[in-house]
C-alpha positions in Angstrom: 72.3 85.9 84.9 70.9 86.5 81.4 71.3 89.6 79.4 68.1 91.1 80.6 68.5 90.3 84.2 72.1 91.9 83.9 70.8 95.1 82.3 67.9 95.2 85.0 70.7 94.7 87.7 73.0 97.4 86.1 69.9 99.8 85.8 69.1 99.3 89.6 72.5 99.9 90.7 72.8 103.0 88.6 69.5 104.3 90.3 71.1 103.6 93.7 68.7 100.6 94.5 69.7 97.6 96.3 68.5 94.2 95.4 67.4 91.8 98.0 69.9 89.1 98.7 72.6 90.7 96.8 75.7 91.8 98.7 78.3 94.0 97.0 82.0 94.2 97.8 83.7 97.5 98.1 85.0 98.6 94.7 88.7 98.6 94.1 89.8 101.4 92.0 91.9 102.2 88.9 93.2 105.8 88.6 90.8 108.3 87.1 92.2 110.6 84.6 92.0 114.4 84.6 93.2 114.6 81.0 92.8 111.9 78.3 95.8 113.3 76.2 98.0 113.1 79.5 96.8 109.6 80.2 97.4 108.5 76.6 100.9 110.4 76.6 101.9 108.5 79.9 100.8 105.3 78.2 102.8 106.0 75.0 105.8 106.9 77.0 105.7 103.3 78.4 105.0 101.9 74.7 101.5 100.9 76.1 97.9 101.5 74.7 95.7 103.5 76.9 93.2 101.3 78.3 90.0 102.7 79.7 87.3 100.9 81.7 83.9 102.3 81.4 82.6 101.5 84.9 79.6 101.9 87.0 79.8 102.3 90.9 78.7 99.0 92.5 78.9 97.1 89.2 80.0 93.6 90.2 81.0 92.9 86.6 83.1 95.9 86.6 84.6 94.8 89.8 85.6 91.4 88.5 87.3 93.2 85.3 89.2 95.5 87.7 90.2 93.1 90.4 91.0 90.0 88.4 92.3 91.4 85.2 93.1 94.9 85.0 94.7 95.7 88.3 97.0 92.6 88.3 98.0 93.6 84.7 98.8 97.1 85.8 100.8 95.9 88.9 102.6 93.0 87.2 103.1 94.1 83.5 102.8 97.9 83.6 99.4 98.2 81.8 98.2 101.6 81.6 94.6 101.2 82.8 92.3 104.0 84.0 88.7 104.0 84.5 85.8 106.5 83.9 82.4 106.4 85.7 79.5 106.1 83.3 77.3 108.3 85.8 79.9 111.0 86.5 78.5 114.3 85.2 80.4 116.6 87.3 84.1 115.9 87.5 86.0 117.8 84.8 87.9 115.9 82.3 90.0 117.2 79.4 88.9 115.4 76.1 91.4 114.4 73.3 90.2 117.5 71.5 91.6 119.7 74.3 88.1 120.7 75.5 86.7 120.3 79.0 84.0 117.5 79.3 82.9 114.8 81.8 83.4 111.2 82.0 79.6 110.7 81.2 79.7 112.9 78.2 82.9 111.3 77.0 81.5 107.8 77.3 78.3 108.9 75.5 80.5 110.2 72.8 82.4 107.0 72.5 79.0 105.2 72.4 80.1 102.9 75.3 77.1 102.8 77.4 77.2 99.3 78.6 79.4 98.4 81.8 82.1 97.1 81.9 83.4 98.3 78.6 87.3 98.3 78.1 88.6 100.5 75.4 92.0 100.4 73.7 93.1 103.8 72.7 96.1 105.2 70.8 97.9 108.5 71.4 95.3 110.6 69.8 92.4 108.8 71.3 91.7 106.5 68.2 90.5 103.0 69.1 93.3 100.5 68.2 91.8 97.4 69.2 88.2 96.1 69.3 86.5 97.0 72.5 85.8 94.5 75.1 82.1 94.8 76.1 80.6 93.0 79.1 81.9 89.9 81.1 80.5 86.8 79.2 82.6 84.3 80.7 85.3 84.4 83.4 86.8 81.4 81.5 87.7 83.1 78.4 87.9 86.9 79.5 91.7 86.8 80.1 92.2 85.5 76.8 90.0 88.0 75.2 91.8 90.9 77.0 95.1 89.4 75.9 94.2 89.3 72.4 92.9 92.9 72.2 96.2 94.1 74.2 98.4 92.3 71.5 96.4 93.9 68.7 96.7 97.4 70.3 100.3 97.1 71.1 100.9 96.4 67.4 99.0 99.3 66.3 100.8 102.7 65.7 101.9 104.1 69.0 101.8 100.7 70.6 104.7 98.4 71.3 106.9 97.2 68.5 
């Protein structure tokens, strides 16, 4: 699937449309934070970066990232991974500034409008490794994720 087709597919999913011949598995889920500072504090206590998956319900690429990479790392290595839904404009979320916001507004502030995007954040919400945007290749995604996690863990607030 090329970039244009992927964007059209993501847009169709966001609009609630079903594409002919495309079957979607039920989404698995990462926890959804109520408070970004609280989630960051939990991660810092475990000497881990805060990892946020910017997700879209029904997005098959988001599901691959969750199921094949983030959930196993969470289960096996204690990765502190959470998800935010790019279309969620109603569920309250406490931002790093202590103010009430929503996932959609926070994602827009981060300029992370493409799904899936994985963010690597420090204790004050600063990006401490290059974000991982899209799912270009299953063959290399794990290596890209590992590289960014290693960078994030070396940053202030990460592992020593």
